[in-house]
Residue frames as qw, qx, qy, qz and C-alpha x, y, z in Angstrom:
[[0.563, 0.144, -0.660, -0.476, 71.63, 226.52, 56.39],
 [0.317, -0.083, -0.914, 0.241, 71.54, 224.06, 59.28],
 [0.178, 0.211, 0.505, -0.818, 69.20, 226.37, 61.19],
 [0.541, 0.201, -0.249, -0.778, 66.80, 226.47, 58.23],
 [0.530, 0.043, -0.823, -0.199, 66.80, 222.67, 58.02],
 [0.135, -0.140, -0.824, 0.532, 66.09, 222.40, 61.75],
 [0.358, 0.222, 0.222, -0.879, 63.15, 224.84, 61.39],
 [0.596, 0.159, -0.514, -0.597, 61.77, 222.80, 58.49],
 [0.429, -0.023, -0.898, 0.093, 62.11, 219.55, 60.43],
 [0.045, 0.175, 0.654, -0.735, 60.43, 221.10, 63.47],
 [0.488, 0.215, -0.044, -0.845, 57.56, 222.38, 61.33],
 [0.589, 0.105, -0.708, -0.376, 57.16, 218.98, 59.72],
 [0.270, -0.064, -0.891, 0.359, 57.19, 217.27, 63.10],
 [0.207, 0.189, 0.457, -0.844, 54.46, 219.60, 64.34],
 [0.533, 0.105, -0.391, -0.743, 52.08, 218.60, 61.56],
 [0.628, 0.033, 0.701, -0.336, 49.39, 216.01, 62.18],
 [0.184, 0.299, -0.730, -0.586, 49.52, 213.74, 59.15],
 [0.290, 0.327, 0.885, -0.161, 46.30, 211.89, 59.87],
 [0.113, 0.493, 0.635, 0.584, 43.47, 212.52, 57.44],
 [0.245, -0.858, -0.451, 0.018, 41.49, 214.49, 60.01],
 [0.457, -0.627, 0.022, 0.631, 44.57, 216.48, 61.02],
 [0.326, 0.030, 0.481, 0.813, 45.36, 217.40, 57.41],
 [0.018, -0.677, -0.610, -0.412, 41.76, 218.49, 56.86],
 [0.357, -0.851, -0.311, 0.227, 41.83, 220.70, 59.95],
 [0.436, -0.535, 0.203, 0.694, 45.14, 222.28, 58.90],
 [0.463, 0.422, 0.560, 0.542, 43.98, 222.96, 55.35],
 [0.064, 0.031, 0.122, 0.990, 43.59, 226.36, 53.75],
 [0.371, 0.352, 0.477, -0.715, 40.14, 228.03, 54.25],
 [0.547, 0.394, -0.354, -0.649, 39.41, 227.74, 50.52],
 [0.352, 0.164, -0.916, -0.107, 40.27, 224.04, 50.56],
 [0.114, 0.176, 0.826, -0.524, 38.07, 223.58, 53.63],
 [0.488, 0.379, 0.135, -0.775, 35.21, 225.30, 51.80],
 [0.530, 0.310, -0.645, -0.455, 35.60, 222.94, 48.85],
 [0.183, 0.039, -0.965, 0.183, 35.63, 219.93, 51.18],
 [0.292, 0.271, 0.611, -0.684, 32.45, 221.09, 52.97],
 [0.555, 0.387, -0.182, -0.714, 30.71, 221.61, 49.61],
 [0.469, 0.239, -0.812, -0.253, 31.67, 218.13, 48.41],
 [0.024, -0.061, -0.916, 0.395, 30.59, 216.49, 51.68],
 [0.436, 0.330, 0.368, -0.752, 27.19, 218.21, 51.54],
 [0.584, 0.373, -0.428, -0.580, 26.74, 217.14, 47.91],
 [0.316, 0.165, -0.934, -0.013, 27.70, 213.55, 48.77],
 [0.171, 0.174, 0.790, -0.563, 25.24, 213.38, 51.67],
 [0.532, 0.391, 0.093, -0.745, 22.48, 214.78, 49.47],
 [0.509, 0.332, -0.678, -0.413, 23.26, 212.21, 46.76],
 [0.150, 0.017, -0.969, 0.196, 23.05, 209.33, 49.21],
 [0.330, 0.293, 0.568, -0.695, 19.74, 210.65, 50.58],
 [0.577, 0.412, -0.217, -0.671, 18.33, 210.93, 47.03],
 [0.369, 0.261, -0.869, -0.202, 19.59, 207.43, 46.19],
 [0.030, 0.120, 0.922, -0.367, 17.88, 205.78, 49.16],
 [0.432, 0.394, 0.329, -0.741, 14.68, 207.71, 48.49],
 [0.540, 0.408, -0.466, -0.570, 14.71, 206.58, 44.86],
 [0.173, 0.123, -0.977, 0.010, 15.26, 202.95, 45.86],
 [0.239, 0.295, 0.758, -0.530, 12.08, 203.09, 47.93],
 [0.478, 0.515, 0.092, -0.706, 10.06, 204.90, 45.27],
 [0.406, 0.370, -0.707, -0.445, 11.22, 202.65, 42.43],
 [0.005, -0.053, -0.984, 0.172, 10.21, 199.62, 44.50],
 [0.357, 0.458, 0.522, -0.625, 6.77, 201.23, 44.90],
 [0.437, 0.524, -0.306, -0.664, 6.68, 201.98, 41.17],
 [0.230, 0.221, -0.914, -0.249, 7.52, 198.40, 40.18],
 [0.127, 0.253, 0.904, -0.321, 4.81, 196.97, 42.44],
 [0.393, 0.537, 0.243, -0.706, 2.34, 199.48, 41.00],
 [0.393, 0.436, -0.582, -0.562, 3.19, 198.44, 37.44],
 [0.092, 0.023, -0.995, -0.018, 2.72, 194.78, 38.38],
 [0.249, 0.424, 0.708, -0.507, -0.69, 195.53, 39.85],
 [0.390, 0.546, -0.108, -0.734, -1.57, 197.59, 36.79],
 [0.264, 0.286, -0.816, -0.428, -0.77, 194.68, 34.46],
 [0.070, -0.185, -0.975, 0.100, -3.16, 192.41, 36.38],
 [0.185, 0.479, 0.542, -0.666, -6.00, 194.91, 36.86],
 [0.128, 0.380, 0.655, 0.640, -8.85, 195.92, 34.60],
 [0.259, -0.806, -0.406, -0.344, -10.83, 198.18, 36.94],
 [0.158, 0.481, -0.395, 0.766, -9.94, 200.96, 39.38],
 [0.689, -0.551, -0.176, -0.436, -12.49, 199.72, 41.89],
 [0.840, -0.540, 0.019, 0.057, -10.82, 199.27, 45.28],
 [0.797, 0.139, -0.005, 0.587, -7.39, 200.18, 43.93],
 [0.178, -0.964, 0.022, 0.196, -5.13, 203.00, 45.04],
 [0.516, -0.499, 0.452, 0.530, -1.72, 204.30, 44.12],
 [0.008, 0.390, -0.587, -0.709, -0.35, 204.15, 40.60],
 [0.049, 0.205, 0.924, 0.318, -2.64, 201.41, 39.27],
 [0.074, 0.680, 0.666, -0.297, -5.76, 203.09, 40.65],
 [0.046, 0.698, -0.041, -0.714, -4.81, 206.52, 39.25],
 [0.002, 0.259, -0.715, -0.649, -3.99, 205.18, 35.77],
 [0.027, 0.349, 0.920, 0.175, -7.12, 203.03, 35.54],
 [0.063, 0.713, 0.505, -0.482, -9.31, 205.86, 36.83],
 [0.054, 0.552, -0.288, -0.781, -7.95, 208.15, 34.11],
 [0.044, 0.027, -0.853, -0.520, -8.83, 205.57, 31.46],
 [0.007, 0.512, 0.854, -0.093, -12.30, 204.97, 32.85],
 [0.065, 0.684, 0.247, -0.683, -13.02, 208.70, 33.02],
 [0.120, 0.398, -0.515, -0.749, -12.08, 209.07, 29.35],
 [0.037, -0.161, -0.945, -0.281, -14.14, 206.02, 28.46],
 [0.045, 0.593, 0.718, -0.360, -17.17, 207.49, 30.21],
 [0.080, 0.429, -0.116, -0.892, -17.04, 210.62, 28.05],
 [0.580, 0.528, 0.596, -0.171, -20.15, 210.63, 25.83],
 [0.091, 0.592, -0.438, -0.670, -18.56, 211.14, 22.44],
 [0.846, 0.426, 0.206, -0.247, -19.85, 209.88, 19.11],
 [0.153, 0.689, -0.674, -0.218, -16.71, 208.09, 17.95],
 [0.844, 0.177, -0.478, -0.165, -15.73, 204.67, 16.72],
 [0.898, -0.433, -0.015, 0.078, -14.29, 201.90, 18.90],
 [0.753, 0.227, -0.072, 0.614, -10.81, 202.59, 17.48],
 [0.074, 0.663, -0.084, 0.740, -11.04, 206.28, 18.35],
 [0.676, -0.663, -0.009, -0.322, -12.39, 205.42, 21.79],
 [0.925, -0.198, -0.064, 0.320, -9.49, 203.08, 22.41],
 [0.523, 0.441, -0.082, 0.724, -7.03, 205.74, 21.26],
 [0.241, -0.740, 0.056, -0.625, -8.54, 208.28, 23.69],
 [0.839, -0.534, -0.013, -0.105, -8.47, 205.86, 26.61],
 [0.873, 0.034, -0.077, 0.481, -4.88, 204.83, 25.89],
 [0.311, 0.581, -0.097, 0.746, -3.70, 208.44, 25.66],
 [0.472, -0.734, 0.043, -0.486, -5.40, 209.36, 28.94],
 [0.916, -0.390, 0.003, 0.090, -3.79, 206.42, 30.72],
 [0.742, 0.270, -0.075, 0.609, -0.38, 207.15, 29.20],
 [0.042, 0.727, -0.087, 0.680, -0.58, 210.77, 30.33],
 [0.673, -0.668, 0.091, -0.304, -1.40, 209.77, 33.92],
 [0.950, -0.146, -0.001, 0.276, 1.31, 207.09, 33.94],
 [0.554, 0.495, -0.097, 0.662, 3.87, 209.58, 32.63],
 [0.237, -0.774, 0.136, -0.571, 3.00, 212.03, 35.42],
 [0.867, -0.489, 0.074, -0.058, 3.53, 209.23, 37.96],
 [0.856, 0.144, -0.025, 0.495, 6.95, 208.48, 36.44],
 [0.260, 0.685, -0.093, 0.674, 7.90, 212.16, 36.51],
 [0.559, -0.758, 0.086, -0.325, 7.14, 212.29, 40.23],
 [0.922, -0.294, 0.103, 0.229, 9.76, 209.59, 40.78],
 [0.702, 0.460, 0.016, 0.544, 12.33, 211.30, 38.54],
 [0.147, -0.949, 0.071, -0.269, 12.76, 214.28, 40.87],
 [0.594, -0.704, 0.373, 0.108, 16.35, 214.55, 42.12],
 [0.880, 0.180, 0.292, 0.328, 17.98, 212.76, 39.20],
 [0.419, 0.828, -0.050, 0.369, 19.38, 216.01, 37.72],
 [0.363, -0.846, 0.356, -0.159, 21.19, 216.63, 41.01],
 [0.862, -0.232, 0.420, 0.165, 22.78, 213.18, 40.85],
 [0.741, 0.524, 0.204, 0.368, 23.88, 213.81, 37.26],
 [0.118, 0.930, -0.147, 0.315, 25.29, 217.24, 38.13],
 [0.577, -0.704, 0.411, -0.048, 27.19, 215.94, 41.14],
 [0.903, 0.005, 0.369, 0.219, 28.58, 213.02, 39.17],
 [0.641, 0.606, 0.142, 0.449, 29.94, 215.28, 36.46],
 [0.053, 0.891, -0.122, 0.434, 30.99, 218.33, 38.51],
 [0.731, -0.673, 0.113, 0.002, 32.37, 216.85, 41.77],
 [0.853, -0.025, 0.111, 0.509, 35.71, 215.67, 40.28],
 [0.382, 0.605, 0.071, 0.694, 36.35, 219.15, 38.86],
 [0.390, -0.851, 0.020, -0.352, 35.41, 220.82, 42.13],
 [0.854, -0.457, 0.125, 0.212, 37.84, 218.49, 43.90],
 [0.727, 0.289, 0.121, 0.611, 40.46, 219.28, 41.27],
 [0.040, 0.846, 0.016, 0.531, 40.02, 222.99, 41.99],
 [0.636, -0.750, 0.145, -0.107, 40.78, 222.34, 45.67],
 [0.900, -0.097, 0.162, 0.392, 43.78, 220.23, 44.65],
 [0.511, 0.581, 0.074, 0.630, 45.21, 222.97, 42.45],
 [0.239, -0.878, 0.051, -0.411, 44.66, 225.53, 45.18],
 [0.803, -0.569, 0.161, 0.076, 46.50, 223.36, 47.72],
 [0.826, 0.131, 0.152, 0.526, 49.42, 222.76, 45.36],
 [0.239, 0.780, 0.026, 0.577, 49.70, 226.50, 44.69],
 [0.504, -0.823, 0.135, -0.226, 49.91, 227.07, 48.45],
 [0.905, -0.268, 0.165, 0.286, 52.65, 224.42, 48.68],
 [0.653, 0.395, 0.115, 0.636, 54.78, 226.10, 46.02],
 [0.082, -0.874, 0.009, -0.479, 54.17, 229.46, 47.67],
 [0.738, -0.663, 0.129, 0.016, 55.52, 228.00, 50.92],
 [0.848, 0.060, 0.137, 0.508, 58.64, 226.90, 49.05],
 [0.353, 0.669, 0.068, 0.651, 59.18, 230.44, 47.78],
 [0.363, -0.859, 0.032, -0.358, 58.60, 232.00, 51.18],
 [0.776, -0.577, 0.247, 0.067, 60.87, 229.66, 53.12],
 [0.350, 0.759, -0.538, -0.112, 63.40, 229.27, 50.31],
 [0.374, -0.319, 0.865, -0.102, 63.55, 225.57, 51.04],
 [0.622, 0.236, -0.510, -0.546, 62.81, 222.83, 48.50],
 [0.021, -0.138, 0.966, -0.216, 62.69, 219.93, 50.96],
 [0.384, -0.336, -0.775, -0.372, 59.63, 217.65, 51.04],
 [0.265, -0.395, -0.684, 0.553, 59.04, 218.63, 54.65],
 [0.092, 0.285, 0.073, -0.952, 57.83, 222.01, 53.41],
 [0.431, 0.121, -0.436, -0.781, 55.59, 220.92, 50.55],
 [0.197, -0.094, -0.976, -0.024, 54.35, 217.56, 51.86],
 [0.146, 0.393, 0.697, -0.582, 51.49, 218.85, 54.05],
 [0.374, 0.476, -0.036, -0.795, 50.01, 221.05, 51.34],
 [0.375, 0.234, -0.760, -0.476, 50.24, 218.35, 48.67],
 [0.080, -0.163, -0.964, 0.193, 48.67, 215.80, 51.04],
 [0.268, 0.458, 0.466, -0.708, 45.78, 218.17, 51.75],
 [0.396, 0.428, -0.348, -0.734, 45.34, 218.75, 48.03],
 [0.291, 0.104, -0.911, -0.273, 45.23, 215.05, 47.22],
 [0.091, 0.290, 0.847, -0.437, 42.64, 214.45, 49.94],
 [0.393, 0.470, 0.141, -0.777, 40.35, 216.97, 48.24],
 [0.411, 0.306, -0.672, -0.534, 40.68, 215.04, 44.97],
 [0.150, -0.062, -0.983, 0.089, 39.79, 211.82, 46.78],
 [0.227, 0.398, 0.613, -0.643, 36.72, 213.43, 48.36],
 [0.428, 0.433, -0.214, -0.764, 35.60, 214.71, 44.95],
 [0.388, 0.164, -0.846, -0.328, 35.84, 211.22, 43.46],
 [0.028, -0.177, -0.915, 0.362, 34.08, 209.73, 46.51],
 [0.358, 0.447, 0.360, -0.736, 31.16, 212.09, 45.88],
 [0.439, 0.442, -0.402, -0.671, 31.09, 211.61, 42.09],
 [0.184, 0.158, -0.948, -0.205, 31.38, 207.83, 41.69],
 [0.147, 0.324, 0.878, -0.320, 28.31, 206.83, 43.78],
 [0.359, 0.554, 0.179, -0.729, 26.29, 209.62, 42.15],
 [0.361, 0.407, -0.612, -0.574, 27.09, 208.37, 38.63],
 [0.105, -0.012, -0.994, -0.027, 26.38, 204.73, 39.53],
 [0.212, 0.423, 0.705, -0.528, 23.09, 205.63, 41.22],
 [0.382, 0.526, -0.084, -0.756, 22.00, 207.84, 38.31],
 [0.321, 0.279, -0.783, -0.454, 22.64, 205.09, 35.75],
 [0.054, -0.147, -0.978, 0.140, 20.91, 202.37, 37.78],
 [0.255, 0.486, 0.531, -0.645, 17.88, 204.53, 38.56],
 [0.376, 0.474, -0.302, -0.737, 17.55, 205.65, 34.94],
 [0.260, 0.124, -0.909, -0.300, 17.62, 202.05, 33.72],
 [0.039, 0.295, 0.889, -0.347, 15.04, 200.98, 36.31],
 [0.320, 0.524, 0.262, -0.744, 12.73, 203.86, 35.36],
 [0.348, 0.380, -0.568, -0.642, 13.08, 203.03, 31.65],
 [0.175, -0.045, -0.979, -0.098, 12.15, 199.40, 32.23],
 [0.132, 0.427, 0.724, -0.525, 9.18, 200.34, 34.42],
 [0.337, 0.501, -0.048, -0.796, 7.99, 202.82, 31.79],
 [0.319, 0.230, -0.772, -0.499, 8.18, 200.19, 29.04],
 [0.107, -0.206, -0.965, 0.121, 6.30, 197.59, 31.09],
 [0.193, 0.478, 0.499, -0.697, 3.68, 200.13, 32.08],
 [0.363, 0.417, -0.319, -0.769, 3.10, 201.14, 28.47],
 [0.262, 0.046, -0.920, -0.288, 2.68, 197.49, 27.46],
 [0.002, -0.359, -0.853, 0.379, 0.11, 197.02, 30.22],
 [0.256, 0.485, 0.183, -0.816, -1.73, 200.20, 29.18],
 [0.330, 0.243, -0.630, -0.660, -2.04, 198.98, 25.58],
 [0.237, -0.164, -0.955, -0.067, -3.63, 195.71, 26.72],
 [0.031, 0.441, 0.664, -0.602, -5.93, 197.43, 29.24],
 [0.283, 0.415, -0.089, -0.860, -7.12, 200.01, 26.70],
 [0.343, 0.094, -0.783, -0.511, -7.89, 197.25, 24.22],
 [0.191, -0.257, -0.934, 0.160, -9.79, 195.18, 26.79],
 [0.079, 0.495, 0.548, -0.669, -11.91, 197.90, 28.34],
 [0.290, 0.356, -0.278, -0.844, -12.66, 199.47, 24.96],
 [0.341, -0.016, -0.850, -0.400, -13.83, 196.14, 23.57],
 [0.121, -0.360, -0.852, 0.360, -15.86, 195.46, 26.71],
 [0.174, 0.462, 0.246, -0.834, -17.49, 198.87, 26.40],
 [0.336, 0.226, -0.544, -0.735, -18.27, 198.26, 22.72],
 [0.268, -0.179, -0.941, -0.106, -19.90, 194.92, 23.58],
 [0.016, -0.436, -0.671, 0.600, -21.96, 196.58, 26.29],
 [0.258, 0.395, -0.073, -0.879, -23.16, 199.25, 23.89],
 [0.350, 0.079, -0.748, -0.558, -24.18, 196.68, 21.27],
 [0.198, -0.303, -0.918, 0.162, -26.13, 194.66, 23.84],
 [0.089, 0.467, 0.426, -0.770, -27.89, 197.79, 25.04],
 [0.294, 0.287, -0.378, -0.830, -28.78, 198.71, 21.48],
 [0.326, -0.097, -0.884, -0.320, -30.32, 195.28, 20.87],
 [0.124, -0.397, -0.806, 0.421, -32.31, 195.41, 24.09],
 [0.168, 0.443, 0.176, -0.863, -33.72, 198.80, 23.19],
 [0.605, 0.526, 0.597, -0.030, -34.87, 197.41, 19.85],
 [0.109, 0.769, -0.248, -0.579, -32.77, 199.82, 17.80],
 [0.059, -0.313, 0.832, 0.454, -31.87, 196.96, 15.49],
 [0.463, 0.387, 0.774, -0.191, -35.48, 195.80, 15.00],
 [0.160, 0.157, 0.602, 0.767, -36.53, 196.15, 11.40],
 [0.307, 0.271, 0.270, -0.871, -39.33, 198.79, 11.12],
 [0.506, 0.461, 0.721, -0.108, -42.70, 197.85, 9.68],
 [0.080, -0.097, 0.490, 0.863, -43.11, 198.74, 6.03],
 [0.525, 0.266, 0.111, -0.801, -46.30, 199.99, 4.48],
 [0.770, 0.236, -0.361, -0.470, -48.49, 197.18, 3.24],
 [0.433, 0.224, -0.856, 0.173, -46.60, 194.54, 5.27],
 [0.702, -0.539, -0.350, -0.306, -48.76, 192.66, 7.75],
 [0.167, -0.650, 0.558, -0.488, -47.74, 193.01, 11.39]]
């Protein structure tokens, strides 16, 4: 019995209880789970920083869109949205001003939605990581605890020196899973809110722009009609000229 205790103490002394040491001594399955979680966490941080840059670009584009009424000299989001509206306005269709405004607004909304969808890429990965990473970490934790209890059965020793390394490795996997999930959930929520606000502001700007350019076009048509003399009353028979 004393020999068994000495072996257990020697084994415990030989363990490196630093975080890095526990990771290096972990089971291959646990190591695989850790590598998967680390890769997912790195990808989430890369997506988050990319979205911060693109949302900043989107907000500035929406601000420019709200102040603009023509695509002349404009690029990016505001230029693309205004160009879509102007192209629809230039279509030679025999419709009323209300129908023309409806067509222009729909064309601009469609282009603006496509611009928003370009920014949304990567959000499903953030959502998946935020929801799945804790369970992946829990799988590694369960696997490590099973190995710890197996070690107890093999060595026929219930001392903490036998089970402590395996349990410590298992708990580290849980911590890594939470470290990957929490930033992903926070980033997903913040980015979704920012995109929703930008979409609402862009739609408000599109409504005003469609109204303005449609009314300007209607005024231009009426002036052209008067200049052509289409509104001049025709001479009637028997009426002196």
